[in-house]
C-alpha positions as CSV (number, residue, x, y, z in Angstrom):
1,M,105.4,114.9,91.9
2,A,105.1,112.4,94.8
3,P,103.7,113.8,98.1
4,A,106.4,114.7,100.7
5,Q,107.0,113.1,104.1
6,I,103.9,110.9,104.2
7,F,105.5,107.6,105.3
8,S,106.5,106.1,108.5
9,V,108.8,103.3,107.4
10,I,108.8,100.3,109.7
11,I,111.8,97.9,109.5
12,P,112.1,95.0,112.0
13,T,115.6,93.6,112.2
14,L,117.7,90.9,113.9
15,Q,120.8,92.5,112.3
16,R,121.4,89.5,110.1
17,S,120.9,91.4,106.9
18,R,123.8,93.1,105.1
19,E,121.3,95.5,103.5
20,L,120.0,97.1,106.7
21,H,122.1,100.2,106.9
22,E,121.8,100.9,103.1
23,L,118.1,100.4,103.3
24,V,117.7,102.8,106.3
25,E,119.8,105.4,104.5
26,L,117.7,105.1,101.4
27,C,114.5,105.5,103.3
28,A,115.7,108.2,105.7
29,T,116.8,110.5,102.9
30,H,113.9,109.9,100.6
31,P,111.5,112.9,100.2
32,T,108.4,110.8,100.8
33,V,109.5,109.6,104.2
34,R,108.8,111.4,107.4
35,E,110.4,108.9,109.7
36,V,112.1,105.5,109.8
37,I,111.2,103.2,112.7
38,V,113.7,100.4,113.2
39,V,112.5,97.7,115.6
40,N,115.7,96.2,116.9
41,N,115.0,92.6,118.0
42,H,118.7,92.0,118.7
43,P,120.4,92.9,122.0
44,D,123.2,94.8,120.3
45,P,122.3,98.5,120.0
46,L,121.9,100.2,116.6
47,D,122.8,103.9,115.9
48,F,122.0,105.8,112.7
49,R,123.1,109.3,111.9
50,Y,119.7,110.5,110.7
51,E,117.5,112.6,112.9
52,N,114.3,111.1,111.4
53,V,115.4,107.5,112.4
54,R,114.1,106.0,115.6
55,V,115.3,102.8,117.0
56,L,112.9,100.9,119.2
57,Q,115.3,98.6,121.2
58,Q,113.7,95.4,122.4
59,E,115.0,93.4,125.4
60,R,114.3,90.2,123.5
61,N,113.2,89.1,120.1
62,I,109.5,89.9,119.8
63,Y,109.4,88.6,116.3
64,V,108.3,90.2,113.1
65,N,104.5,90.4,113.4
66,P,104.6,92.0,116.9
67,A,107.3,94.3,115.5
68,W,105.0,95.4,112.8
69,N,102.3,96.0,115.4
70,L,104.7,98.0,117.5
71,G,105.9,100.1,114.6
72,A,102.3,100.8,113.5
73,R,101.4,102.0,117.1
74,E,104.4,104.3,117.3
75,A,104.1,105.7,113.7
76,R,103.5,109.4,113.4
77,A,102.8,109.6,109.7
78,E,99.5,109.0,108.0
79,F,100.8,106.2,105.8
80,L,103.0,103.2,106.6
81,A,105.7,101.5,104.6
82,I,106.5,98.1,106.1
83,I,109.8,96.8,104.7
84,N,111.9,93.8,105.3
85,D,115.5,94.5,106.4
86,D,116.9,92.5,103.5
87,V,115.3,94.5,100.6
88,L,116.8,97.2,98.4
89,F,115.0,98.9,95.6
90,D,115.2,101.8,93.2
91,P,114.1,105.0,95.0
92,V,111.3,105.4,92.4
93,V,109.5,102.6,94.3
94,L,108.7,104.9,97.2
95,D,107.6,107.7,94.7
96,I,105.2,105.4,93.0
97,A,104.0,104.1,96.4
98,A,103.4,107.6,97.7
99,E,101.4,108.6,94.7
100,F,99.4,105.4,94.9
101,V,98.4,105.3,98.6
102,V,97.1,108.9,98.8
103,K,94.4,108.1,96.3
104,P,91.0,107.0,97.6
105,R,89.8,103.4,97.6
106,R,93.2,101.8,97.7
107,G,94.4,98.8,99.7
108,I,98.0,97.8,100.2
109,L,100.7,98.4,97.5
110,A,103.2,95.5,97.5
111,L,105.8,94.2,95.1
112,E,105.4,91.6,92.4
113,G,107.8,88.8,93.4
114,T,108.5,87.7,89.8
115,F,110.5,90.9,89.3
116,L,112.9,90.3,92.2
117,N,116.7,90.4,91.5
118,R,116.4,91.3,87.8
119,E,119.3,93.1,86.3
120,H,117.4,95.8,84.6
121,A,114.3,97.8,85.4
122,T,111.3,97.9,83.1
123,R,108.5,100.3,82.8
124,P,106.6,100.5,86.1
125,R,103.2,98.9,86.1
126,L,100.5,98.3,88.6
127,R,97.9,95.6,88.8
128,V,95.4,94.2,91.3
129,A,97.2,91.7,93.6
130,G,95.8,88.3,94.2
131,S,96.3,86.2,97.3
132,N,98.8,84.1,95.4
133,L,101.3,86.8,96.2
134,I,101.1,86.0,99.9
135,G,104.0,83.9,101.0
136,N,105.9,85.0,97.8
137,S,106.7,88.6,98.0
138,F,103.7,90.4,99.5
139,G,105.0,90.9,103.0
140,M,108.5,92.2,102.1
141,F,107.2,95.7,101.1
142,M,103.8,96.9,102.0
143,C,102.5,100.5,101.9
144,L,99.1,101.4,103.3
145,R,97.1,103.9,105.2
146,R,97.8,103.7,108.9
147,E,94.1,103.8,109.7
148,N,93.8,100.5,107.7
149,Y,96.4,98.7,109.7
150,V,94.6,96.0,111.7
151,P,96.8,94.7,114.5
152,I,97.9,91.1,113.9
153,P,96.8,88.6,116.5
154,E,99.3,87.7,119.3
155,D,99.3,84.0,118.4
156,L,100.9,84.8,115.1
157,K,104.5,85.8,115.7
158,V,106.3,85.0,112.4
159,W,103.7,83.7,110.0
160,G,100.5,85.0,108.4
161,G,100.9,88.7,109.2
162,D,100.7,89.6,105.5
163,D,97.6,87.4,105.0
164,W,95.9,89.2,107.9
165,L,96.6,92.6,106.5
166,F,95.8,91.6,102.9
167,F,92.4,90.3,103.7
168,H,91.4,93.1,106.1
169,Q,91.9,95.9,103.7
170,P,88.7,97.7,102.8
171,W,89.7,97.9,99.1
172,P,91.7,95.6,96.8
173,N,95.4,95.4,97.1
174,W,97.8,96.1,94.2
175,A,101.3,94.9,93.1
176,L,104.0,97.0,91.6
177,M,106.2,95.6,88.7
178,G,109.1,97.0,86.8
179,P,111.5,98.8,89.1
180,R,114.6,97.0,90.3
181,V,114.2,95.2,93.6
182,R,117.0,93.2,95.2
183,S,116.5,90.8,98.2
184,E,118.1,87.7,99.6
185,V,114.5,86.8,100.6
186,S,113.9,85.8,104.2
187,V,117.4,85.9,105.5
188,T,116.2,85.5,109.0
189,S,113.0,83.4,108.7
190,S,114.8,80.8,106.6
191,E,116.7,79.6,109.7
192,G,115.7,76.4,111.6
193,Q,114.2,78.0,114.7
194,F,111.9,80.1,112.5
195,Q,111.0,77.3,110.2
196,Q,109.7,75.4,113.2
197,M,107.6,78.4,114.3
198,L,106.3,78.7,110.7
199,G,105.1,75.1,110.8
200,E,103.3,75.7,114.2
201,E,101.6,78.9,113.1
202,S,100.7,78.1,109.5
203,S,97.5,76.2,110.5
204,R,96.4,79.1,112.7
205,A,97.0,81.5,109.9
206,Q,95.0,79.4,107.5
207,E,92.1,79.3,110.0
208,Y,92.2,83.1,110.3
209,V,92.1,83.3,106.4
210,R,89.1,81.0,106.2
211,D,87.3,83.1,108.8
212,M,88.2,86.4,107.0
213,Y,87.5,85.3,103.5
214,G,84.4,86.9,102.1
215,S,84.2,89.6,104.8
216,R,85.3,92.2,102.3
217,W,83.3,92.9,99.1
218,W,86.3,92.5,96.9
219,H,87.6,89.1,98.0
220,R,85.8,86.9,95.5
221,P,85.8,89.3,92.5
222,V,89.6,89.7,92.8
223,D,90.0,85.9,92.9
224,V,87.9,85.7,89.7
225,L,90.0,88.4,88.1
226,V,93.3,86.6,89.0
227,A,91.9,83.3,87.7
228,L,91.1,85.0,84.3
229,R,94.5,86.6,84.2
230,V,96.2,83.2,84.8
231,A,94.0,81.6,82.1
232,R,94.8,84.3,79.6
233,G,98.5,83.9,80.3
234,R,98.2,80.1,79.6
235,V,96.3,80.8,76.4
236,K,99.0,83.2,75.2
237,E,101.8,80.7,76.1
238,A,100.0,77.9,74.2
239,A,99.5,80.2,71.2
240,A,103.2,81.1,71.2
241,R,104.2,77.5,71.3
242,W,101.8,76.7,68.5
243,R,103.2,79.5,66.3
244,T,106.7,78.2,67.0
245,R,105.8,74.7,65.9
246,T,104.0,75.8,62.8
247,R,106.7,78.3,61.7
248,P,108.7,77.1,58.7
249,G,111.8,75.4,60.1
250,G,110.3,75.4,63.6
């Protein structure tokens, strides 16, 4: 059984996602969640009917990375679940995440992006996450120990926050595959204003990554593991194509 009330869920929002209220309800009523912190970057107030939901109203849009930092500072639980406001998932995702993060020597648990928006769930599986997930799906759902949250630099407002957290973890990060996850993917950050900021901040984020890379014992071994995984996948695909061509009638 998953441990109870261990998560402070952090959800930044500009109220542009249709999934926000359903997501808050899912998290607020889940047994693993102690509280839900909604960082409201929109001037219109938000109200939720759950006692364990706190809305941190901002006078202006402070953007996503500062909102993560604020949520982490305000969090009361030992573990954080940082979730985009446009993501919905099977409740079992939080159960699996809770069972994962309480174990020692674990980094962040995120979602494997190739499983987004699939019609049916498959058997849940976990595997070590490579940095190739960053910019794909890693930042939309991240569970980790609060003590391992390293505040994101102030000059990164909308870009590179997941890179920063990924490479600062003391232990390798993992990805969850299998359960159903639905997302419109970056409803807010896909708009023109944010795309301009992404362009301005991407080079700074890359500089931070270059400075961080190798600072944790697991950075290079995980890259080797992921490269071997990719190579094995290509070999299996090539073998499958060869069998198809050599099969009678193929």
